[in-house]
C-alpha positions in Angstrom: -40.8 21.1 96.7 -43.5 19.9 99.0 -47.1 20.4 97.9 -49.9 20.3 100.4 -52.7 18.5 98.5 -55.2 18.8 101.4 -55.0 22.6 101.9 -54.1 22.3 105.5 -51.7 20.7 107.9 -52.6 19.5 111.4 -49.9 19.6 114.0 -50.7 17.7 117.2 -48.9 17.5 120.5 -48.5 14.9 123.2 -45.4 15.7 125.1 -44.7 14.1 128.6 -44.5 16.8 131.1 -45.3 19.2 128.2 -47.5 21.6 130.2 -44.8 22.0 132.8 -42.2 22.9 130.1 -44.9 25.1 128.3 -45.5 27.0 131.6 -41.7 27.5 132.2 -41.4 28.7 128.6 -44.3 31.3 128.9 -42.9 32.5 132.2 -39.4 32.9 130.8 -40.8 34.8 127.8 -42.5 37.3 130.3 -46.1 36.2 130.1 -48.2 36.1 133.3 -49.2 32.5 132.8 -49.3 31.0 136.3 -52.3 28.9 137.0 -53.2 28.8 133.3 -51.8 25.4 132.2 -53.7 22.2 132.2 -52.4 18.9 133.4 -53.0 15.3 132.3 -53.6 14.3 135.9 -57.0 14.5 137.5 -55.4 15.9 140.6 -52.7 18.1 139.2 -49.4 18.0 141.0 -49.2 21.8 141.1 -46.6 22.1 143.8 -44.3 19.7 141.9 -44.9 21.6 138.7 -44.1 24.9 140.4 -40.8 23.5 141.8 -39.8 22.2 138.5 -40.5 25.5 136.7 -38.7 27.6 139.3 -35.7 25.3 138.9 -35.9 25.6 135.1 -36.1 29.5 135.3 -33.0 29.6 137.4 -31.1 28.6 134.2 -32.1 32.0 132.6 -30.0 35.0 133.2 -31.3 38.6 133.1 -29.4 39.4 129.9 -30.7 36.4 127.9 -32.4 37.2 124.6 -35.4 35.4 123.4 -33.6 32.5 121.8 -31.3 31.9 124.8 -34.3 31.8 127.0 -35.9 29.3 124.7 -32.9 27.1 124.6 -32.7 27.0 128.4 -36.2 26.2 129.4 -38.3 25.3 126.4 -39.1 22.0 124.7 -37.8 21.2 121.2 -41.5 20.6 120.1 -42.4 24.2 120.8 -39.3 25.7 119.1 -39.5 23.5 116.0 -43.3 24.0 115.6 -42.9 27.7 115.9 -40.5 27.8 113.1 -42.6 25.3 111.1 -45.8 27.4 111.6 -44.0 30.6 110.6 -42.5 28.9 107.6 -45.9 27.8 106.4 -47.1 31.4 106.5 -45.2 32.2 103.3 -47.0 29.3 101.6 -50.5 30.3 102.8 -51.2 26.8 104.0 -53.8 26.6 106.8 -52.2 25.1 110.0 -54.4 23.6 112.7 -52.8 23.3 116.0 -54.3 20.2 117.7 -53.9 20.3 121.4 -54.4 22.3 124.4 -52.4 24.7 126.6 -49.1 23.3 125.1 -50.2 24.6 121.7 -51.3 27.9 123.4 -47.7 28.1 124.7 -46.5 27.5 121.0 -48.6 30.5 120.0 -46.9 32.6 122.8 -43.5 31.5 121.4 -44.6 32.5 117.9 -46.0 35.8 119.3 -42.5 36.5 121.0 -40.6 35.7 117.9 -42.9 38.1 115.9 -42.2 40.9 118.4 -38.6 40.1 118.4 -38.3 40.2 114.6 -40.9 43.0 114.2 -43.0 40.9 111.9 -46.7 40.1 111.8 -48.7 36.9 111.1 -51.7 36.3 109.0 -53.7 34.4 111.5 -56.4 33.7 108.9 -54.2 30.6 108.1 -53.9 29.4 111.7 -56.3 27.9 114.2 -56.1 26.1 117.5 -58.5 23.2 118.2 -58.8 21.6 121.6 -61.3 19.5 123.6 -63.9 20.6 126.0 -62.0 19.0 128.7 -59.1 21.5 128.3 -61.5 24.4 127.7 -63.6 23.6 130.8 -60.6 22.6 133.0 -61.0 24.5 136.2 -57.2 24.2 136.8 -56.3 26.1 133.6 -57.2 29.0 131.5 -56.6 28.4 127.7 -58.7 31.5 126.8 -56.5 33.6 129.1 -53.5 32.4 127.4 -54.8 33.1 123.9 -55.8 36.6 125.0 -52.1 37.4 125.6 -51.4 37.2 121.9 -50.9 40.3 119.9 -52.8 38.7 117.1 -56.2 37.3 116.7 -56.4 33.5 116.7 -59.2 31.1 115.5 -59.8 28.9 118.5 -62.3 26.0 118.7 -63.0 23.2 121.1 -64.8 19.9 120.3 -67.7 19.2 122.4 -67.8 15.3 122.7 -67.5 12.9 125.5 -67.0 9.2 126.1 -70.2 8.6 128.2 -71.3 5.8 125.8 -68.0 4.0 125.5 -67.3 0.6 126.9 -63.6 1.3 127.5 -63.1 2.4 131.1 -59.8 4.1 130.3 -61.6 6.5 127.9 -64.2 7.2 130.6 -61.4 8.7 132.6 -61.5 11.7 130.3 -65.0 12.5 131.5 -64.0 12.1 135.1 -61.2 14.7 134.8 
C-alpha cells in the first residue's frame, strides 16, 4: 500500500492544446464556459480554438452519458486525474492541483462525476494553485469556472514575476 509521507500530493498539468480540450470538455458537460479558458499564447488564437471545439463537440450525441461525452472530447489527463483525486479522498490526502484553467476543467469533471454518482467531496483536502498570470489573464476567467462548482474549493494564486531575471524567455511570462 502506498503511504504519502509528505501529507499532500501535487498534481501539475502541462498538456499541449490543453485549454482547447478543457473548453470542449466543459462545454460537453453542459457548463457555460466560453471565453473562460486561458491560452499559452500572448495573442490567443480564439477563432481556431472555437473551430476545433465545435468540431470536437460534433462527436457527441444528444443521448450520450457523462462518460461517453468524456471519451469523445476530453483529454486523458483530465479523466485520469479526476479518478485519482476522487480516489485520494478516501485516504484523506490533501491534493494540490497545480495549474490554471485546465485544472479548473478537471474540477468541473469531478463536479459532474459527483452529480452523476450522487456523491459529495470533502474539499478541505483539495486546493487549486495557479499563477497571477492566469488569474489576471483578461482572456480567461478562472474564478468564473470555479464558481460553477457545486462545492467550495480552496484556490490560490502565486504573486511573483520574472522582472529581475536575465533569461529573456522567462520575461515573456510578464509580457503575456
